[in-house]
All heavy atoms as a GROMACS GRO file, in nm:
protein
  607
    1MET      N    1   8.101  11.055  -4.803
    1MET     CA    2   8.019  10.934  -4.800
    1MET      C    3   7.914  10.953  -4.700
    1MET      O    4   7.940  10.989  -4.579
    1MET     CB    5   8.106  10.813  -4.766
    1MET     CG    6   8.041  10.681  -4.776
    1MET     SD    7   8.139  10.536  -4.732
    1MET     CE    8   8.246  10.532  -4.871
    2ASN      N    9   7.784  10.932  -4.739
    2ASN     CA   10   7.671  10.948  -4.643
    2ASN      C   11   7.654  10.812  -4.562
    2ASN      O   12   7.714  10.714  -4.583
    2ASN     CB   13   7.547  10.990  -4.715
    2ASN     CG   14   7.488  10.883  -4.814
    2ASN    OD1   15   7.501  10.767  -4.791
    2ASN    ND2   16   7.427  10.931  -4.918
    3GLN      N   17   7.558  10.819  -4.470
    3GLN     CA   18   7.533  10.709  -4.380
    3GLN      C   19   7.490  10.591  -4.448
    3GLN      O   20   7.539  10.481  -4.421
    3GLN     CB   21   7.433  10.751  -4.279
    3GLN     CG   22   7.407  10.643  -4.173
    3GLN     CD   23   7.299  10.678  -4.072
    3GLN    OE1   24   7.243  10.782  -4.086
    3GLN    NE2   25   7.276  10.595  -3.980
    4GLU      N   26   7.405  10.601  -4.546
    4GLU     CA   27   7.356  10.484  -4.621
    4GLU      C   28   7.473  10.415  -4.697
    4GLU      O   29   7.481  10.298  -4.699
    4GLU     CB   30   7.238  10.531  -4.727
    4GLU     CG   31   7.172  10.407  -4.787
    4GLU     CD   32   7.058  10.444  -4.873
    4GLU    OE1   33   7.017  10.562  -4.870
    4GLU    OE2   34   7.010  10.360  -4.943
    5GLN      N   35   7.556  10.496  -4.768
    5GLN     CA   36   7.680  10.434  -4.830
    5GLN      C   37   7.765  10.364  -4.733
    5GLN      O   38   7.815  10.256  -4.770
    5GLN     CB   39   7.753  10.547  -4.895
    5GLN     CG   40   7.682  10.604  -5.022
    5GLN     CD   41   7.754  10.726  -5.074
    5GLN    OE1   42   7.810  10.808  -4.995
    5GLN    NE2   43   7.761  10.743  -5.203
    6VAL      N   44   7.786  10.414  -4.612
    6VAL     CA   45   7.868  10.346  -4.514
    6VAL      C   46   7.807  10.216  -4.480
    6VAL      O   47   7.874  10.110  -4.474
    6VAL     CB   48   7.882  10.433  -4.383
    6VAL    CG1   49   7.953  10.364  -4.276
    6VAL    CG2   50   7.963  10.554  -4.422
    7VAL      N   51   7.679  10.207  -4.460
    7VAL     CA   52   7.605  10.080  -4.424
    7VAL      C   53   7.616   9.984  -4.534
    7VAL      O   54   7.646   9.870  -4.512
    7VAL     CB   55   7.458  10.112  -4.383
    7VAL    CG1   56   7.383   9.987  -4.365
    7VAL    CG2   57   7.452  10.198  -4.260
    8VAL      N   58   7.594  10.026  -4.662
    8VAL     CA   59   7.605   9.939  -4.768
    8VAL      C   60   7.743   9.876  -4.786
    8VAL      O   61   7.756   9.756  -4.801
    8VAL     CB   62   7.557  10.008  -4.894
    8VAL    CG1   63   7.592   9.928  -5.024
    8VAL    CG2   64   7.407  10.046  -4.896
    9GLU      N   65   7.844   9.969  -4.776
    9GLU     CA   66   7.985   9.918  -4.785
    9GLU      C   67   8.015   9.820  -4.671
    9GLU      O   68   8.080   9.727  -4.693
    9GLU     CB   69   8.079  10.034  -4.777
    9GLU     CG   70   8.079  10.119  -4.898
    9GLU     CD   71   8.103  10.042  -5.033
    9GLU    OE1   72   8.196   9.961  -5.026
    9GLU    OE2   73   8.028  10.054  -5.132
   10PHE      N   74   7.967   9.841  -4.562
   10PHE     CA   75   7.992   9.746  -4.435
   10PHE      C   76   7.934   9.613  -4.464
   10PHE      O   77   7.996   9.513  -4.456
   10PHE     CB   78   7.925   9.803  -4.316
   10PHE     CG   79   7.934   9.709  -4.195
   10PHE    CD1   80   8.048   9.689  -4.129
   10PHE    CD2   81   7.823   9.625  -4.170
   10PHE    CE1   82   8.057   9.604  -4.018
   10PHE    CE2   83   7.830   9.541  -4.058
   10PHE     CZ   84   7.951   9.526  -3.985
   11TRP      N   85   7.804   9.609  -4.519
   11TRP     CA   86   7.750   9.474  -4.548
   11TRP      C   87   7.804   9.403  -4.668
   11TRP      O   88   7.792   9.294  -4.686
   11TRP     CB   89   7.595   9.486  -4.552
   11TRP     CG   90   7.539   9.519  -4.420
   11TRP    CD1   91   7.485   9.635  -4.385
   11TRP    CD2   92   7.542   9.434  -4.309
   11TRP    NE1   93   7.456   9.629  -4.248
   11TRP    CE2   94   7.485   9.500  -4.200
   11TRP    CE3   95   7.583   9.299  -4.284
   11TRP    CZ2   96   7.464   9.448  -4.074
   11TRP    CZ3   97   7.565   9.247  -4.161
   11TRP    CH2   98   7.517   9.323  -4.050
   12LYS      N   99   7.872   9.485  -4.760
   12LYS     CA  100   7.937   9.420  -4.887
   12LYS      C  101   8.072   9.366  -4.846
   12LYS      O  102   8.128   9.279  -4.915
   12LYS     CB  103   7.954   9.523  -4.990
   12LYS     CG  104   7.829   9.553  -5.067
   12LYS     CD  105   7.859   9.656  -5.172
   12LYS     CE  106   7.739   9.695  -5.256
   12LYS     NZ  107   7.770   9.788  -5.361
   13ALA      N  108   8.129   9.413  -4.742
   13ALA     CA  109   8.268   9.380  -4.696
   13ALA      C  110   8.278   9.228  -4.659
   13ALA      O  111   8.184   9.169  -4.612
   13ALA     CB  112   8.311   9.462  -4.576
   14THR      N  113   8.394   9.172  -4.689
   14THR     CA  114   8.425   9.032  -4.654
   14THR      C  115   8.449   9.026  -4.505
   14THR      O  116   8.530   9.114  -4.451
   14THR     CB  117   8.541   8.983  -4.728
   14THR    OG1  118   8.512   8.992  -4.874
   14THR    CG2  119   8.572   8.836  -4.696
   15PRO      N  120   8.389   8.936  -4.435
   15PRO     CA  121   8.417   8.919  -4.288
   15PRO      C  122   8.573   8.894  -4.268
   15PRO      O  123   8.627   8.828  -4.355
   15PRO     CB  124   8.335   8.809  -4.246
   15PRO     CG  125   8.224   8.791  -4.351
   15PRO     CD  126   8.289   8.839  -4.471
   16PRO      N  127   8.630   8.938  -4.165
   16PRO     CA  128   8.768   8.919  -4.137
   16PRO      C  129   8.808   8.776  -4.102
   16PRO      O  130   8.721   8.709  -4.040
   16PRO     CB  131   8.802   9.014  -4.022
   16PRO     CG  132   8.668   9.027  -3.951
   16PRO     CD  133   8.569   9.020  -4.056
   17PRO      N  134   8.924   8.731  -4.135
   17PRO     CA  135   8.968   8.599  -4.091
   17PRO      C  136   8.989   8.605  -3.944
   17PRO      O  137   9.046   8.700  -3.892
   17PRO     CB  138   9.098   8.569  -4.178
   17PRO     CG  139   9.140   8.707  -4.223
   17PRO     CD  140   9.024   8.804  -4.222
   18ILE      N  141   8.965   8.490  -3.886
   18ILE     CA  142   8.982   8.480  -3.738
   18ILE      C  143   9.081   8.373  -3.696
   18ILE      O  144   9.112   8.361  -3.582
   18ILE     CB  145   8.856   8.472  -3.662
   18ILE    CG1  146   8.775   8.350  -3.709
   18ILE    CG2  147   8.774   8.608  -3.677
   18ILE    CD1  148   8.647   8.317  -3.616
   19GLY      N  149   9.120   8.295  -3.791
   19GLY     CA  150   9.219   8.183  -3.760
   19GLY      C  151   9.213   8.080  -3.877
   19GLY      O  152   9.155   8.100  -3.984
   20LYS      N  153   9.282   7.971  -3.858
   20LYS     CA  154   9.293   7.856  -3.943
   20LYS      C  155   9.270   7.729  -3.868
   20LYS      O  156   9.292   7.713  -3.751
   20LYS     CB  157   9.433   7.850  -4.014
   20LYS     CG  158   9.464   7.966  -4.099
   20LYS     CD  159   9.582   7.947  -4.173
   20LYS     CE  160   9.612   8.063  -4.268
   20LYS     NZ  161   9.724   8.039  -4.360
   21CYS      N  162   9.209   7.632  -3.944
   21CYS     CA  163   9.185   7.500  -3.886
   21CYS      C  164   9.319   7.437  -3.858
   21CYS      O  165   9.415   7.450  -3.938
   21CYS     CB  166   9.115   7.411  -3.992
   21CYS     SG  167   9.096   7.238  -3.944
   22GLN      N  168   9.334   7.383  -3.732
   22GLN     CA  169   9.463   7.325  -3.697
   22GLN      C  170   9.496   7.199  -3.781
   22GLN      O  171   9.618   7.177  -3.809
   22GLN     CB  172   9.450   7.282  -3.556
   22GLN     CG  173   9.459   7.403  -3.456
   22GLN     CD  174   9.441   7.365  -3.310
   22GLN    OE1  175   9.403   7.251  -3.282
   22GLN    NE2  176   9.488   7.453  -3.226
   23LYS      N  177   9.402   7.132  -3.837
   23LYS     CA  178   9.424   7.011  -3.908
   23LYS      C  179   9.454   7.034  -4.055
   23LYS      O  180   9.558   6.988  -4.111
   23LYS     CB  181   9.303   6.915  -3.890
   23LYS     CG  182   9.319   6.785  -3.962
   23LYS     CD  183   9.206   6.692  -3.944
   23LYS     CE  184   9.222   6.557  -4.009
   23LYS     NZ  185   9.109   6.472  -3.994
   24CYS      N  186   9.368   7.111  -4.121
   24CYS     CA  187   9.386   7.129  -4.264
   24CYS      C  188   9.424   7.267  -4.313
   24CYS      O  189   9.447   7.296  -4.429
   24CYS     CB  190   9.260   7.087  -4.341
   24CYS     SG  191   9.119   7.201  -4.315
   25GLN      N  192   9.436   7.357  -4.220
   25GLN     CA  193   9.485   7.495  -4.239
   25GLN      C  194   9.384   7.578  -4.326
   25GLN      O  195   9.426   7.673  -4.384
   25GLN     CB  196   9.621   7.501  -4.300
   25GLN     CG  197   9.734   7.445  -4.211
   25GLN     CD  198   9.746   7.518  -4.080
   25GLN    OE1  199   9.756   7.636  -4.083
   25GLN    NE2  200   9.729   7.441  -3.972
   26THR      N  201   9.257   7.541  -4.333
   26THR     CA  202   9.162   7.618  -4.399
   26THR      C  203   9.140   7.747  -4.326
   26THR      O  204   9.122   7.744  -4.196
   26THR     CB  205   9.028   7.538  -4.414
   26THR    OG1  206   9.050   7.422  -4.492
   26THR    CG2  207   8.919   7.623  -4.473
   27GLU      N  208   9.131   7.864  -4.392
   27GLU     CA  209   9.109   7.990  -4.320
   27GLU      C  210   8.962   7.993  -4.279
   27GLU      O  211   8.871   7.963  -4.349
   27GLU     CB  212   9.140   8.104  -4.419
   27GLU     CG  213   9.128   8.241  -4.354
   27GLU     CD  214   9.183   8.347  -4.451
   27GLU    OE1  215   9.117   8.371  -4.551
   27GLU    OE2  216   9.283   8.413  -4.408
   28ILE      N  217   8.945   8.036  -4.151
   28ILE     CA  218   8.811   8.054  -4.092
   28ILE      C  219   8.784   8.210  -4.080
   28ILE      O  220   8.860   8.280  -4.027
   28ILE     CB  221   8.813   7.985  -3.952
   28ILE    CG1  222   8.859   7.845  -3.955
   28ILE    CG2  223   8.670   8.000  -3.896
   28ILE    CD1  224   8.772   7.750  -4.039
   29LEU      N  225   8.665   8.246  -4.140
   29LEU     CA  226   8.625   8.378  -4.138
   29LEU      C  227   8.534   8.401  -4.015
   29LEU      O  228   8.474   8.312  -3.964
   29LEU     CB  229   8.549   8.412  -4.265
   29LEU     CG  230   8.632   8.403  -4.395
   29LEU    CD1  231   8.548   8.444  -4.511
   29LEU    CD2  232   8.758   8.483  -4.388
   30ALA      N  233   8.520   8.526  -3.974
   30ALA     CA  234   8.432   8.561  -3.863
   30ALA      C  235   8.286   8.518  -3.884
   30ALA      O  236   8.213   8.498  -3.786
   30ALA     CB  237   8.441   8.711  -3.835
   31SER      N  238   8.245   8.498  -4.010
   31SER     CA  239   8.106   8.465  -4.041
   31SER      C  240   8.093   8.308  -4.035
   31SER      O  241   7.975   8.267  -4.076
   31SER     CB  242   8.070   8.523  -4.184
   31SER     OG  243   8.155   8.469  -4.280
   32HIS      N  244   8.194   8.238  -4.018
   32HIS     CA  245   8.176   8.087  -4.010
   32HIS      C  246   8.064   8.035  -3.923
   32HIS      O  247   8.056   8.074  -3.809
   32HIS     CB  248   8.314   8.030  -3.967
   32HIS     CG  249   8.330   7.885  -3.992
   32HIS    ND1  250   8.358   7.837  -4.123
   32HIS    CD2  251   8.310   7.774  -3.911
   32HIS    CE1  252   8.371   7.706  -4.108
   32HIS    NE2  253   8.345   7.670  -3.992
   33ALA      N  254   7.975   7.964  -3.982
   33ALA     CA  255   7.850   7.930  -3.913
   33ALA      C  256   7.863   7.810  -3.822
   33ALA      O  257   7.767   7.787  -3.748
   33ALA     CB  258   7.740   7.903  -4.025
   34TYR      N  259   7.968   7.734  -3.823
   34TYR     CA  260   7.972   7.612  -3.757
   34TYR      C  261   8.093   7.605  -3.656
   34TYR      O  262   8.188   7.679  -3.671
   34TYR     CB  263   7.982   7.490  -3.844
   34TYR     CG  264   7.871   7.487  -3.955
   34TYR    CD1  265   7.903   7.536  -4.081
   34TYR    CD2  266   7.746   7.446  -3.911
   34TYR    CE1  267   7.794   7.530  -4.172
   34TYR    CE2  268   7.645   7.453  -4.008
   34TYR     CZ  269   7.670   7.492  -4.138
   34TYR     OH  270   7.578   7.492  -4.228
   35SER      N  271   8.084   7.522  -3.552
   35SER     CA  272   8.191   7.509  -3.451
   35SER      C  273   8.286   7.406  -3.506
   35SER      O  274   8.383   7.368  -3.420
   35SER     CB  275   8.134   7.473  -3.317
   35SER     OG  276   8.070   7.352  -3.322
   36TRP      N  277   8.288   7.367  -3.618
   36TRP     CA  278   8.389   7.275  -3.677
   36TRP      C  279   8.423   7.321  -3.816
   36TRP      O  280   8.357   7.403  -3.884
   36TRP     CB  281   8.323   7.135  -3.693
   36TRP     CG  282   8.204   7.124  -3.774
   36TRP    CD1  283   8.193   7.107  -3.914
   36TRP    CD2  284   8.066   7.133  -3.734
   36TRP    NE1  285   8.067   7.108  -3.959
   36TRP    CE2  286   7.987   7.128  -3.845
   36TRP    CE3  287   8.012   7.156  -3.614
   36TRP    CZ2  288   7.852   7.127  -3.843
   36TRP    CZ3  289   7.872   7.172  -3.605
   36TRP    CH2  290   7.790   7.151  -3.722
   37CYS      N  291   8.536   7.272  -3.873
   37CYS     CA  292   8.579   7.307  -4.001
   37CYS      C  293   8.499   7.237  -4.102
   37CYS      O  294   8.476   7.114  -4.095
   37CYS     CB  295   8.728   7.263  -4.007
   37CYS     SG  296   8.799   7.291  -4.180
   38THR      N  297   8.442   7.311  -4.200
   38THR     CA  298   8.370   7.251  -4.300
   38THR      C  299   8.441   7.174  -4.400
   38THR      O  300   8.388   7.091  -4.476
   38THR     CB  301   8.271   7.353  -4.374
   38THR    OG1  302   8.362   7.456  -4.423
   38THR    CG2  303   8.177   7.423  -4.280
   39ALA      N  304   8.573   7.191  -4.410
   39ALA     CA  305   8.661   7.128  -4.509
   39ALA      C  306   8.692   6.980  -4.457
   39ALA      O  307   8.685   6.886  -4.525
   39ALA     CB  308   8.786   7.207  -4.534
   40CYS      N  309   8.730   6.971  -4.326
   40CYS     CA  310   8.785   6.838  -4.272
   40CYS      C  311   8.694   6.798  -4.158
   40CYS      O  312   8.728   6.686  -4.105
   40CYS     CB  313   8.923   6.856  -4.238
   40CYS     SG  314   8.958   6.948  -4.093
   41LYS      N  315   8.593   6.867  -4.104
   41LYS     CA  316   8.504   6.829  -3.996
   41LYS      C  317   8.579   6.831  -3.859
   41LYS      O  318   8.522   6.776  -3.762
   41LYS     CB  319   8.439   6.698  -4.028
   41LYS     CG  320   8.374   6.679  -4.159
   41LYS     CD  321   8.265   6.786  -4.175
   41LYS     CE  322   8.191   6.756  -4.307
   41LYS     NZ  323   8.199   6.865  -4.394
   42GLU      N  324   8.698   6.887  -3.851
   42GLU     CA  325   8.769   6.895  -3.728
   42GLU      C  326   8.698   7.001  -3.641
   42GLU      O  327   8.674   7.112  -3.684
   42GLU     CB  328   8.911   6.931  -3.752
   42GLU     CG  329   9.005   6.935  -3.634
   42GLU     CD  330   9.044   6.802  -3.578
   42GLU    OE1  331   9.019   6.697  -3.643
   42GLU    OE2  332   9.097   6.796  -3.464
   43PRO      N  333   8.683   6.976  -3.510
   43PRO     CA  334   8.638   7.084  -3.415
   43PRO      C  335   8.726   7.194  -3.419
   43PRO      O  336   8.846   7.174  -3.409
   43PRO     CB  337   8.618   7.013  -3.287
   43PRO     CG  338   8.611   6.865  -3.317
   43PRO     CD  339   8.698   6.844  -3.432
   44LEU      N  340   8.672   7.326  -3.418
   44LEU     CA  341   8.757   7.438  -3.416
   44LEU      C  342   8.801   7.464  -3.263
   44LEU      O  343   8.729   7.429  -3.175
   44LEU     CB  344   8.680   7.559  -3.473
   44LEU     CG  345   8.642   7.553  -3.609
   44LEU    CD1  346   8.556   7.671  -3.652
   44LEU    CD2  347   8.768   7.546  -3.703
   45PRO      N  348   8.914   7.519  -3.247
   45PRO     CA  349   8.969   7.554  -3.116
   45PRO      C  350   8.871   7.650  -3.039
   45PRO      O  351   8.804   7.733  -3.107
   45PRO     CB  352   9.106   7.616  -3.128
   45PRO     CG  353   9.146   7.575  -3.272
   45PRO     CD  354   9.019   7.553  -3.352
   46TYR      N  355   8.869   7.640  -2.916
   46TYR     CA  356   8.788   7.729  -2.831
   46TYR      C  357   8.804   7.874  -2.875
   46TYR      O  358   8.694   7.950  -2.888
   46TYR     CB  359   8.824   7.709  -2.691
   46TYR     CG  360   8.740   7.809  -2.592
   46TYR    CD1  361   8.606   7.764  -2.561
   46TYR    CD2  362   8.795   7.918  -2.543
   46TYR    CE1  363   8.540   7.852  -2.471
   46TYR    CE2  364   8.720   8.003  -2.453
   46TYR     CZ  365   8.604   7.966  -2.422
   46TYR     OH  366   8.517   8.042  -2.342
   47GLY      N  367   8.918   7.931  -2.888
   47GLY     CA  368   8.950   8.066  -2.915
   47GLY      C  369   8.882   8.115  -3.043
   47GLY      O  370   8.822   8.222  -3.057
   48ILE      N  371   8.893   8.033  -3.141
   48ILE     CA  372   8.827   8.066  -3.278
   48ILE      C  373   8.676   8.062  -3.261
   48ILE      O  374   8.612   8.152  -3.312
   48ILE     CB  375   8.879   7.968  -3.392
   48ILE    CG1  376   9.023   7.995  -3.422
   48ILE    CG2  377   8.790   7.976  -3.513
   48ILE    CD1  378   9.077   7.904  -3.521
   49ASN      N  379   8.620   7.963  -3.192
   49ASN     CA  380   8.482   7.953  -3.177
   49ASN      C  381   8.430   8.078  -3.097
   49ASN      O  382   8.313   8.120  -3.121
   49ASN     CB  383   8.438   7.832  -3.099
   49ASN     CG  384   8.409   7.720  -3.195
   49ASN    OD1  385   8.351   7.735  -3.303
   49ASN    ND2  386   8.449   7.599  -3.162
   50MET      N  387   8.508   8.135  -3.006
   50MET     CA  388   8.456   8.254  -2.943
   50MET      C  389   8.460   8.382  -3.027
   50MET      O  390   8.397   8.476  -3.002
   50MET     CB  391   8.548   8.275  -2.816
   50MET     CG  392   8.529   8.161  -2.709
   50MET     SD  393   8.357   8.131  -2.667
   50MET     CE  394   8.308   8.278  -2.586
   51GLU      N  395   8.542   8.373  -3.135
   51GLU     CA  396   8.540   8.487  -3.228
   51GLU      C  397   8.448   8.482  -3.338
   51GLU      O  398   8.419   8.589  -3.415
   51GLU     CB  399   8.685   8.494  -3.289
   51GLU     CG  400   8.797   8.526  -3.192
   51GLU     CD  401   8.784   8.664  -3.136
   51GLU    OE1  402   8.753   8.754  -3.219
   51GLU    OE2  403   8.805   8.689  -3.024
   52ARG      N  404   8.380   8.372  -3.361
   52ARG     CA  405   8.283   8.356  -3.469
   52ARG      C  406   8.165   8.450  -3.442
   52ARG      O  407   8.110   8.460  -3.329
   52ARG     CB  408   8.240   8.210  -3.483
   52ARG     CG  409   8.337   8.119  -3.526
   52ARG     CD  410   8.280   7.969  -3.553
   52ARG     NE  411   8.200   7.927  -3.436
   52ARG     CZ  412   8.070   7.904  -3.453
   52ARG    NH1  413   8.004   7.928  -3.553
   52ARG    NH2  414   8.006   7.863  -3.342
   53ARG      N  415   8.112   8.517  -3.552
   53ARG     CA  416   7.997   8.598  -3.546
   53ARG      C  417   7.916   8.577  -3.665
   53ARG      O  418   7.894   8.669  -3.740
   53ARG     CB  419   8.039   8.745  -3.533
   53ARG     CG  420   8.137   8.774  -3.411
   53ARG     CD  421   8.037   8.792  -3.284
   53ARG     NE  422   8.126   8.822  -3.178
   53ARG     CZ  423   8.162   8.745  -3.072
   53ARG    NH1  424   8.117   8.623  -3.070
   53ARG    NH2  425   8.233   8.791  -2.975
   54PRO      N  426   7.858   8.455  -3.687
   54PRO     CA  427   7.788   8.434  -3.811
   54PRO      C  428   7.658   8.514  -3.830
   54PRO      O  429   7.616   8.559  -3.929
   54PRO     CB  430   7.748   8.281  -3.806
   54PRO     CG  431   7.767   8.246  -3.663
   54PRO     CD  432   7.871   8.346  -3.602
   55ILE      N  433   7.593   8.548  -3.710
   55ILE     CA  434   7.468   8.625  -3.720
   55ILE      C  435   7.498   8.759  -3.759
   55ILE      O  436   7.433   8.830  -3.838
   55ILE     CB  437   7.389   8.620  -3.584
   55ILE    CG1  438   7.350   8.479  -3.560
   55ILE    CG2  439   7.276   8.709  -3.587
   55ILE    CD1  440   7.294   8.449  -3.416
   56MET      N  441   7.606   8.828  -3.708
   56MET     CA  442   7.641   8.962  -3.739
   56MET      C  443   7.672   8.974  -3.887
   56MET      O  444   7.640   9.083  -3.933
   56MET     CB  445   7.768   8.993  -3.658
   56MET     CG  446   7.818   9.143  -3.682
   56MET     SD  447   7.955   9.165  -3.556
   56MET     CE  448   8.039   9.292  -3.644
   57TYR      N  449   7.722   8.877  -3.953
   57TYR     CA  450   7.756   8.890  -4.093
   57TYR      C  451   7.648   8.828  -4.182
   57TYR      O  452   7.667   8.819  -4.299
   57TYR     CB  453   7.892   8.819  -4.124
   57TYR     CG  454   8.007   8.895  -4.063
   57TYR    CD1  455   8.058   8.850  -3.938
   57TYR    CD2  456   8.042   9.021  -4.113
   57TYR    CE1  457   8.159   8.925  -3.880
   57TYR    CE2  458   8.152   9.092  -4.058
   57TYR     CZ  459   8.215   9.034  -3.934
   57TYR     OH  460   8.307   9.103  -3.882
   58GLY      N  461   7.535   8.788  -4.125
   58GLY     CA  462   7.430   8.728  -4.204
   58GLY      C  463   7.350   8.833  -4.284
   58GLY      O  464   7.377   8.959  -4.272
   59THR      N  465   7.254   8.798  -4.363
   59THR     CA  466   7.168   8.888  -4.431
   59THR      C  467   7.069   8.960  -4.336
   59THR      O  468   7.010   8.894  -4.248
   59THR     CB  469   7.083   8.813  -4.536
   59THR    OG1  470   7.172   8.750  -4.618
   59THR    CG2  471   7.001   8.908  -4.611
   60ILE      N  472   7.057   9.085  -4.350
   60ILE     CA  473   6.974   9.164  -4.252
   60ILE      C  474   6.853   9.220  -4.336
   60ILE      O  475   6.867   9.238  -4.460
   60ILE     CB  476   7.051   9.281  -4.183
   60ILE    CG1  477   7.102   9.374  -4.278
   60ILE    CG2  478   7.157   9.222  -4.094
   60ILE    CD1  479   7.157   9.503  -4.222
   61LYS      N  480   6.745   9.237  -4.264
   61LYS     CA  481   6.634   9.300  -4.329
   61LYS      C  482   6.613   9.442  -4.302
   61LYS      O  483   6.553   9.516  -4.376
   61LYS     CB  484   6.510   9.214  -4.289
   61LYS     CG  485   6.509   9.071  -4.332
   61LYS     CD  486   6.383   9.002  -4.299
   61LYS     CE  487   6.379   8.859  -4.321
   61LYS     NZ  488   6.414   8.815  -4.448
   62VAL      N  489   6.677   9.486  -4.201
   62VAL     CA  490   6.667   9.632  -4.154
   62VAL      C  491   6.807   9.685  -4.133
   62VAL      O  492   6.884   9.626  -4.068
   62VAL     CB  493   6.579   9.639  -4.022
   62VAL    CG1  494   6.571   9.790  -3.972
   62VAL    CG2  495   6.440   9.578  -4.045
   63THR      N  496   6.824   9.800  -4.196
   63THR     CA  497   6.960   9.862  -4.186
   63THR      C  498   6.947   9.999  -4.108
   63THR      O  499   6.830  10.047  -4.097
   63THR     CB  500   7.018   9.897  -4.322
   63THR    OG1  501   6.937   9.995  -4.387
   63THR    CG2  502   7.041   9.770  -4.406
   64PRO      N  503   7.050  10.043  -4.052
   64PRO     CA  504   7.037  10.181  -3.992
   64PRO      C  505   6.979  10.286  -4.084
   64PRO      O  506   6.906  10.372  -4.037
   64PRO     CB  507   7.179  10.218  -3.947
   64PRO     CG  508   7.245  10.071  -3.929
   64PRO     CD  509   7.175   9.993  -4.030
   65ALA      N  510   7.020  10.275  -4.208
   65ALA     CA  511   6.961  10.371  -4.306
   65ALA      C  512   6.812  10.360  -4.326
   65ALA      O  513   6.741  10.460  -4.333
   65ALA     CB  514   7.025  10.340  -4.448
   66SER      N  515   6.753  10.245  -4.303
   66SER     CA  516   6.609  10.234  -4.319
   66SER      C  517   6.542  10.300  -4.190
   66SER      O  518   6.427  10.350  -4.199
   66SER     CB  519   6.565  10.090  -4.324
   66SER     OG  520   6.599  10.011  -4.218
   67PHE      N  521   6.610  10.298  -4.074
   67PHE     CA  522   6.561  10.368  -3.952
   67PHE      C  523   6.556  10.518  -3.980
   67PHE      O  524   6.457  10.586  -3.946
   67PHE     CB  525   6.636  10.340  -3.834
   67PHE     CG  526   6.620  10.209  -3.768
   67PHE    CD1  527   6.727  10.114  -3.767
   67PHE    CD2  528   6.496  10.168  -3.727
   67PHE    CE1  529   6.696   9.992  -3.707
   67PHE    CE2  530   6.480  10.052  -3.672
   67PHE     CZ  531   6.576   9.952  -3.659
   68VAL      N  532   6.659  10.569  -4.047
   68VAL     CA  533   6.658  10.714  -4.086
   68VAL      C  534   6.546  10.747  -4.174
   68VAL      O  535   6.472  10.838  -4.156
   68VAL     CB  536   6.793  10.747  -4.146
   68VAL    CG1  537   6.792  10.892  -4.199
   68VAL    CG2  538   6.906  10.731  -4.053
   69ASP      N  539   6.520  10.661  -4.282
   69ASP     CA  540   6.417  10.680  -4.373
   69ASP      C  541   6.283  10.679  -4.295
   69ASP      O  542   6.201  10.770  -4.323
   69ASP     CB  543   6.407  10.568  -4.478
   69ASP     CG  544   6.523  10.577  -4.577
   69ASP    OD1  545   6.591  10.685  -4.581
   69ASP    OD2  546   6.553  10.474  -4.650
   70GLN      N  547   6.257  10.585  -4.207
   70GLN     CA  548   6.134  10.577  -4.130
   70GLN      C  549   6.117  10.699  -4.042
   70GLN      O  550   6.005  10.754  -4.031
   70GLN     CB  551   6.134  10.450  -4.040
   70GLN     CG  552   6.122  10.327  -4.121
   70GLN     CD  553   5.985  10.315  -4.201
   70GLN    OE1  554   5.891  10.365  -4.160
   70GLN    NE2  555   5.996  10.256  -4.324
   71SER      N  556   6.222  10.747  -3.983
   71SER     CA  557   6.207  10.861  -3.896
   71SER      C  558   6.176  10.992  -3.977
   71SER      O  559   6.103  11.080  -3.926
   71SER     CB  560   6.330  10.879  -3.807
   71SER     OG  561   6.444  10.917  -3.890
   72MET      N  562   6.238  11.004  -4.093
   72MET     CA  563   6.198  11.115  -4.177
   72MET      C  564   6.056  11.109  -4.224
   72MET      O  565   5.994  11.214  -4.228
   72MET     CB  566   6.299  11.123  -4.298
   72MET     CG  567   6.443  11.141  -4.264
   72MET     SD  568   6.542  11.140  -4.408
   72MET     CE  569   6.611  11.313  -4.398
   73LYS      N  570   6.007  10.999  -4.265
   73LYS     CA  571   5.869  10.985  -4.308
   73LYS      C  572   5.769  11.020  -4.193
   73LYS      O  573   5.675  11.093  -4.213
   73LYS     CB  574   5.841  10.847  -4.351
   73LYS     CG  575   5.902  10.805  -4.481
   73LYS     CD  576   5.871  10.665  -4.532
   73LYS     CE  577   5.946  10.624  -4.650
   73LYS     NZ  578   5.934  10.478  -4.688
   74SER      N  579   5.800  10.974  -4.074
   74SER     CA  580   5.703  10.998  -3.962
   74SER      C  581   5.715  11.141  -3.917
   74SER      O  582   5.616  11.199  -3.870
   74SER     CB  583   5.741  10.904  -3.851
   74SER     OG  584   5.871  10.929  -3.794
   75SER      N  585   5.829  11.210  -3.934
   75SER     CA  586   5.840  11.352  -3.902
   75SER      C  587   5.769  11.451  -4.000
   75SER      O  588   5.736  11.559  -3.965
   75SER     CB  589   5.984  11.391  -3.874
   75SER     OG  590   6.052  11.390  -3.997
   76THR      N  591   5.746  11.397  -4.120
   76THR     CA  592   5.688  11.480  -4.220
   76THR      C  593   5.523  11.472  -4.217
   76THR      O  594   5.466  11.543  -4.283
   76THR     CB  595   5.736  11.449  -4.362
   76THR    OG1  596   5.700  11.311  -4.384
   76THR    CG2  597   5.882  11.474  -4.374
   77HIS      N  598   5.477  11.380  -4.145
   77HIS     CA  599   5.335  11.352  -4.136
   77HIS      C  600   5.277  11.435  -4.019
   77HIS      O  601   5.314  11.461  -3.918
   77HIS     CB  602   5.304  11.201  -4.115
   77HIS     CG  603   5.330  11.129  -4.242
   77HIS    ND1  604   5.231  11.060  -4.309
   77HIS    CD2  605   5.444  11.109  -4.313
   77HIS    CE1  606   5.294  11.000  -4.410
   77HIS    NE2  607   5.415  11.033  -4.409
   0.00000   0.00000   0.00000
């Protein structure tokens, strides 16, 4: 598997679960964008909020593979 395939697979992967809402038991993923449960509006516990990484799992415009492409283009000129 080359570097580009690794990057693509990483971004296709489902973010890992980091806990459950204490009130309704909805599973909270690392990509959860809010500090509250979207199902019941209950505030999430501090520990779960510290594990959330919504930006990390968001849509990106630049991948490590595109840096490799750019460096190859600039080295050929």
